[in-house]
N, C-alpha and C positions, 0 to 999 in steps of 0.2 A: 221700720217695724222690726221688732225682735220677738222671737218665739222660743218658748222653753217647753220642752217635752220631757215628761217623767213617767217612768214605769215602776211600779212597786209590787213587791210580794212579801207577805208576812205570814209566818207559820208559828203558831203557839201550841205548845204541849204542856199541859199542867197536870200535876199529881197532888192530891190533897189527902192526907191521913187525918181521920177525925173519929172521935167517940161521941155518939149521939145519946146513948143511954148508959148510966153507970152499972156497975156489977150488981146483979140481983134485980135490976129494975124490970126485967121482962120474964121473970121466973114463972109468974102466974098467967102470963099472956102468950106463952110460946109452946110449940109442939114439935118435938118433945121438949119438956120443960128444961130450961137451962138458966143458970145464974151468970152466964158470961155477959160482959158488957157488949153493947152494940157497937161494933167497930167497922169502919168502912174505908176503902181506898177509892177515891173519886178520880177518874181520868177524863180530862177534857182536852180535845184536840180540835183545832180549827185553822183555817187559812183565809187570807184576804189578798185579792188582786186589785190593783189600782192603775188606772190610766188617766193622765192629766196633761192637758195642753193649755198653756197660758201665753197670751199675746199682749204686747205693749206697743201701741202705735203712737209715736210722738209726732203729732201733726205739725206743730211748730213750737216755739219757745213757751207758748202760753197754754197749749191744749195737749192733753194726753187722753188716750182711750185704751182701756184695758178690758180684755174679754177672754173667755176660755170655757172649757168643758171638762168634766170629770166623770169617769165611769168606775164603779166599784162593785166587786162581787165578794160577799162574805159567806163562808161555808162552815157549818159546824159538822166536823167529820166524826167525832166520837164524844159522847156524853154518857158515861156509865159509872155506876158505883158498885164495887165488889164488896159484898157484905156477908157476915156470918149469920144474919137473919134476913128474912124477906122484907126489904125496905118498901116495896110496893104495898104489901099488906099492912105494914105499919102506918104508912101515909094515909091509907084509906080506912084505917080502924077496922080492918078485917081480921078479927081475933078468933082463935089463936093464930099467931103468925108462925111460919115455918122457921125452925132453927136448923141451919145447915151444918154448923160445926167447922166449916172451912170457908175459903174465899173463892171457890170455883164458880159460884153463881154470881150473876150481876143483875142490876136493875137499871133500866134506862132512866137518867135524870134530865135528859134533854130530848127534844124531838129530832135532833140531828138533821135539821133542815137549814137551808140557806136563804139568802135574799140578794137582790140586785138593786143598785141605786144609780141614778144619773143626775148630774147637776150642770147648769149653764149659768153664766154670769156675765155682766157687762158693767163697767164703771167709767164715768166721764169726769175728768178733772180739768178745771180751767182756772188760770190765774188772771184776775182782773187788776190790771196795773200792778203795783208793787206791794199792795197791802191787803188784798182780798182774794180768797181762794174758795172756789165752789166745787163740791163733790156730789155727784149723783150716781147712784148704783142700784142694781136690782139683781137678785139671784133666784133661780128656780131649782128646787130639789124635788125629786120624785123617788119614793121607795116602794118596792114591790109589796111590802107588807105593812106600811105605815102611812100611806097616802102621800100627798104632794103639798108644797107650799111655796108661795112667792114672797121673798123678803126684800123690801125696799131699803134704801139707805140715802140719807141726805146729810151733808155737812157744810157748814159755813165757817170760814176762818177769817178773822180780821186782825191785822197787825195794828195795835194802838200806837206804838212807837217802836224804837229799835230794841227795846227790852221786853215789851209786853205783847201778848197775843191772847185773844179771846176766841173760843170755839163754841158753836151751837151745833149739836149733833142729834140726829134721830135715826134709829135703826131697828130692824126686826130680825130676830134670830130663830132658828128652827133646830130641834133635836129629835131625831127618831129614837125610839126605845132600843136599847142594846138587846142582843139576842138572849142574854140570860134574863132580861126583864120580861120577855115574852115566851120563852121556850123551856124554862125550868119546870120539871114535873117529878112526881113520885118521891117527894121527900116531906118530912114533917116539920121543916124549918121555914122554908119560903118556896112559893111556886110562882111561875110566871103567868102573866095575863095575856093570852093571845089576841085579845080584843083591843089592846092598847094602840092608840094613835100617837102622833107626834105631839110634843109640847112646843109652845112658842113663847117668846118674850118680846115686848115692845119697850124700848129704852129711849129716854131723853137725857142728854148730857149738856151741861153748861160748864165750861172749863176756862179758867184764867191761868195763864202761864207767864211767869216773870223770870227772866234769866239775866245774869250779869256774867262777867268773866270769872268770878270766883264762886258763885252760888246760884241757886234757882229755887223757885217757890211755885207750887201748883195748888189751886183751890178748885174744887169741883162740886157741882150739885147735880144729882141724877135721880131718875125715877124709873123703876122697872115694873112692868105689869105682865105677870105670867098668865097664860091660858092653857088649860088642860095639863097642869104639871104632873109629871110622873113621880109617884111617891111609893115608898115601901110601907106596907101596913100588915 
């Protein structure tokens, strides 16, 4: 039995300069009236903490069992836009909007909330004689804001001869929405949807792999079926 433990910490600090409205575009919609363009400095700060432990149990020369857990914490520490106009009023079409003339004021562009997630998985691999390999796996993911899902995986590999292998695979995958897909607020370009749940995909693969000492060839046939896909509109 071998065990691999990993701890991770990621900090991201982003600054984005942008112009949303050209010069003169808000003259009739601002108070006091100004022909200055709408300029903003967006600051997004966040951090992620990860704990993962992975185990590989080699029972014998034919059987392996892999299993592990992962815990993750994502925090949005700062999501603000410093503007010369009131961005919140513009996003809500609350006219006339305030013109500040400087960049001392800011508008929240994110809820500055976090989320936790946990995952557990197990995978069984077995060699049947010298030409057949079986893979069985299952993974469970649970997000505090996007629900939970159990993803199975099955794989059959058959060696036709010393050069050719054919594989039949089935698997399901899970993706929780990113924080910007759920928490963006107060802007006139795109906003997040706090009611988003996870998206999933179910995949079949049939793969033929041929390899010699000097070259290789792979042909594959696959089918993906997405459910509740997360899209931008």
